[in-house]
Wavefront OBJ file of the C-alpha trace (Angstrom):
o trace
v -79.304 -46.129 -151.259
v -77.294 -49.312 -150.843
v -73.518 -49.017 -150.450
v -70.914 -51.139 -152.123
v -70.087 -54.297 -150.194
v -66.939 -54.410 -148.090
v -65.385 -56.789 -145.567
v -65.221 -56.148 -141.813
v -63.013 -58.151 -139.497
v -64.404 -59.327 -136.161
v -64.614 -56.599 -133.531
v -66.122 -53.228 -132.703
v -66.151 -50.164 -134.941
v -67.133 -46.517 -134.577
v -69.409 -45.376 -137.418
v -69.531 -41.593 -137.889
v -72.097 -39.859 -140.067
v -71.948 -36.148 -140.889
v -75.072 -34.855 -142.665
v -75.218 -31.397 -144.314
v -78.740 -30.028 -143.764
v -79.709 -27.145 -146.057
v -83.504 -27.385 -146.133
v -84.024 -27.020 -142.375
v -85.445 -30.537 -142.031
v -84.379 -34.025 -143.067
v -84.379 -37.598 -141.878
v -81.504 -40.048 -141.734
v -81.887 -43.792 -141.258
v -78.991 -46.232 -141.642
v -78.941 -50.000 -141.352
v -75.819 -52.111 -141.590
v -75.764 -55.707 -142.711
v -72.788 -57.814 -141.586
v -72.665 -61.447 -142.648
v -76.450 -61.395 -143.181
v -77.282 -59.832 -139.781
v -79.170 -56.490 -139.829
v -78.564 -53.709 -137.267
v -80.089 -50.189 -137.111
v -77.321 -47.617 -136.540
v -79.155 -44.296 -136.994
v -82.815 -43.244 -137.105
v -82.813 -39.463 -136.816
v -85.097 -36.542 -137.577
v -82.939 -33.443 -138.021
v -84.666 -30.058 -137.908
v -81.927 -27.447 -138.207
v -79.595 -26.218 -140.935
v -75.882 -26.946 -140.807
v -73.828 -30.026 -140.132
v -75.350 -32.717 -137.956
v -72.890 -35.412 -136.910
v -73.828 -38.662 -135.246
v -71.822 -41.689 -134.249
v -72.684 -45.246 -133.279
v -70.854 -48.362 -132.159
v -71.038 -51.309 -134.540
v -70.347 -54.794 -133.186
v -69.310 -56.752 -136.279
v -69.480 -60.049 -134.400
v -67.251 -62.558 -136.154
v -66.996 -60.220 -139.165
v -67.808 -60.861 -142.799
v -69.209 -59.136 -145.847
v -70.959 -55.880 -144.958
v -72.948 -53.044 -146.554
v -75.062 -50.042 -145.510
v -78.623 -49.142 -146.454
v -79.456 -45.423 -146.106
v -83.027 -44.081 -146.310
v -84.897 -40.801 -145.803
v -81.857 -38.647 -146.568
v -82.198 -35.884 -149.162
v -79.182 -34.011 -147.779
v -75.519 -34.721 -148.479
v -74.067 -37.292 -146.079
v -71.125 -39.613 -145.649
v -70.211 -42.574 -143.445
v -66.839 -43.508 -142.002
v -65.963 -46.736 -140.210
v -63.022 -46.886 -137.786
v -61.866 -49.872 -135.696
v -62.033 -49.350 -131.942
l 1 2 3 4 5 6 7 8 9 10 11 12 13 14 15 16 17 18 19 20 21 22 23 24 25 26 27 28 29 30 31 32 33 34 35 36 37 38 39 40 41 42 43 44 45 46 47 48 49 50 51 52 53 54 55 56 57 58 59 60 61 62 63 64 65 66 67 68 69 70 71 72 73 74 75 76 77 78 79 80 81 82 83 84
């Protein structure tokens, strides 16, 4: 899944990712692209039911157009981005 594009200003951000696991096992891989640069934020294998929540620090460099690419996730998930 590829997110809509959005703009990030220069700086650091906290990216939080709750995932609702119902099947007992799922994967969750997230890349972010900022101004053409690719960075892996999450690459998780989750093997328990319930809510798994991860967070990562994103250095947006000088900022620019950004989007997320999410793979291996059959469970419900969301991403939030907060300036630090």
